N, C-alpha and C positions, 0 to 999 in steps of 0.2 A: 107576608113574605119576610123572611129573616134577613136582616141587614148583615152583609159580609164585611169583615174587618180587613180593609186594604188601605195602603198608603196613598193611593191616588186621589187627586182632587178633581171632581167633575165640575167643569165650568158651567156657569149659568148661561142661558141664551143672551147674546149680546148683539146689538145692531152695529157696533163700531167696526168690525172687520169689513163687512160689505160696504158700509158708507165710506170708509177710508179707501177701499179699492176703487169705488166709483169716482170719488173726488180726485184721486191721484190720476186716474185715466183721463178725466176731464181737464185736469191741470196740464197734462202733457199735450193734449190736443189744442188747448187754448194757447199754450206757449208757442206752438207751431203756427197758429194763426197770428200771434203777435209779431212774427217775422215780417208780415205784410202790413202791419198797422203799428203806429207809434204807442197806442194805449189799448189795452183790452181789458174791459170791466169784468168779463167772465173769468179771466186768469186771476184777477185780485180776489174775486168772490170765492173761488176754489181754494185759494191759499188761506184765506181767513177760515174757511170751513175745515180745512185740514188741520189748522192750529187748534180750532175748538174741539174737534173730534180727538186729536191727540191728548188734550187736556182731560177730557171726559174719560177716555180709555185708561189713561195713566191713573186717574182718580179711582177707577174701579179696581185696578190691579193693587193699588195701595190699600184700599179697603179690604180686599181679600187676604192680603198678606199681613198687614199690621193690626187691623181691628178684628177681623174674623179668625185669624190664626190658621188659615187654610194651607199656608206654605210651610210644611214641615221640612225636615232635613232631606227627605227623599225627593220632594218636589224641588227643593232648592238645588240639588245635585242635577236634576233634569234641566233646570233653567240654566245652570252653569254650562252644561253640555251644549244647550242651544246656542248660548253666547259664543262658545268656542267655534261652532259651526258657522256662525254668522261672521265672525272675525276671519276665519279661513276663507269664506267667500269674498270678503272685502280684500283680503290679501291677494287673491288671484286677479281682482280687478286692477290693482296696481301693478301686478306682475305683467299684465298685458301692456300697460303704459311703459314700463321699463324695457320690455321686449321690443316694442316699436321704436323707442328711442335708441337702444343699442344697435338694432338692425340698421337704422338709417345713419347712425353716427360712425359705425365701423366700416360701412360700405356705402358711402354717399352715391346717389345715382347721378346720371349725366345731367338730369334736369336741375340738380343742385350745383352743377359746375364741379363735381367731384370734390367739393369742399364742405367741411363741417366745422363750425357753423357756416351757412352760406355767406357769400360775399355781401357787403354793405349792411350786415347785422351786427350791431354793437351790443354785446351781451353784458350782463351785470358783473361787477367785481365780486367774486365769492367771499372776499374778506371783509365786506361791508355789511349791508342789510342781511344777506343770507347767513353769514356767520353769527350775527346777533340773533337772528331768529332761531338759529340752531341752539345757541346758548340758553335762550328763553325757554325753548321746549324741554331741553335737558333739565333745566332748573325746575320747571313745572312738574316733570316726572319725579324729581326728588321731593317736592313739596307735597305731592299727592301720596307718596309713600309715607311721609311723615304724618299726613292726615290719617292714613290707615293705622299707623303705629299708635297714635294717641287715641283713636277710636277703640282699638283693642284694649287700651289701658284705661278706659272710662274717663278720659280727660276731655270734657266737653269744650272748654274754652280754647285750648290748644288746637283741638280738632277743627273748630270753626275758623280759627285764625289761619291755619295752613290751607284750609279749603278755600277761603276767600283769596288768599295769595295765589293759589293755583288758578282761579278764575280770572284774577287780574292779569296774570302772565298770559293766559290764553287770549284775552282781549287785546293785550298789547301786541301779541304776535299777529293778530288779524289786522290791527291798524298799520303795522309795519309792512305786511304783505300788500295791503291796499296802496301805501305809499310807494312800494316798489313797482306795482302795476302802473301807477300814474307816471313814474319816471322812465318807464320802458320806452325804448326807441323802436320797437317792433310790435306787431299786432298778431292776433290769432290767425290772420289770413296770409302772413308772411311765410309761405311754403310749409313744408311738413315740420320744420323747426319750430315755428310759432305755434302751430296747432298742438304739437306734441307737448311743448312747455306749459301752455295755458290749460290744456286738458288735465295734465298730471297735477300741477300746482293748484289749479282751480278746484279739482275734486278733493285734494287734500284740505284745502281752505274750507270746503263745505263740510268735511268731516270734523274739522276743528270747531266749526259753528255748532254742529250737532253735539259734539262732545262737551262743548261749553254749556249748552242748554241742559244736557244730562247732568253735569256737575252742579249747575245752579239749582235744579230741582232737588238733588240730594242735599244741597246746602239748606234749602227751605225745610226739608224733612229733619235735618239735624237740629234746627231751631225748635221744631215741634217734638223733639225727643222720640222719633220713630225708630231709632237705631239702638241696638245693644251691642256688647262685644261678641255675642254669639249669633246675632241675627241682624246682618247689615248687607244682604246680598245685592241690593240696589246700588249701594255705594261701591261694592266690590266689582260689580260689572262695569260700572262707570270708570273705575281705576284700570281695569283690564283694557277697555276701549281707549283710554288716554295713553296708556303705554304703547298700544298698537299705533296710534297716531304718531307718537314720538319716534318709534322705530322706522316707520314709513318715511318720516321726514329725514332721517339720517341717510337713508338710501337715495331720496330725492336730492339731498345736498351733494352727495358724493357723485352722483350721475349727472343730473341736470345742471348743476352749478360748477362743481370742481372739474368735471370732465370737459366742459366747454371752455375752460380758461386756457 
């Protein structure tokens, strides 16, 4: 049979998608069970398995792109388009949070005493930790842009320096958010106000954690010289994701923090 010349890359059979789906499903079920128990061993095992599967799956993708050369420019454009669709889906997730918040804040129900925030809820000062976190994320967006600039100019040392700085800023953001949660005078169960605030900021914090892991993996690849100025799609996608996180935080700050002041 004559082999056809086409730009597509046919994936090899992989066990990781079905294993990831099964363990993610089991993790959700075990987390529900954890609501009735203080400790659930099944949940911990599933989390460890998800981490291991992610590492092996990512290893296979790196092998296909970097060492086997299967990701040509056509495939890279398809991957970029897939990332754009993923970011759009994440954007609509946060739109639902903003919609819920604005609906309840603009027209508080009788159960809230027609007040927003509800009475006896002391909210954060938006000019303290929230403003500092905003500055940190904006600075990290600037540093990751510089990382991309020096990567395009084949400056390895400066690329690694600014990549490290971006990761440090992201960890600093997470520490400050944890400190903010510890200082909060209201909880998740304090009416729709508490649940709306912790759902939105908590999911954003989860995205920051995922983005930090994404950046750290790319940092390790930079040390191993996996990237060139024309082939660095993994870092490019991580930078897109990080800019998305920064933009979402700006809207969170303006609505959940500034609006409540």
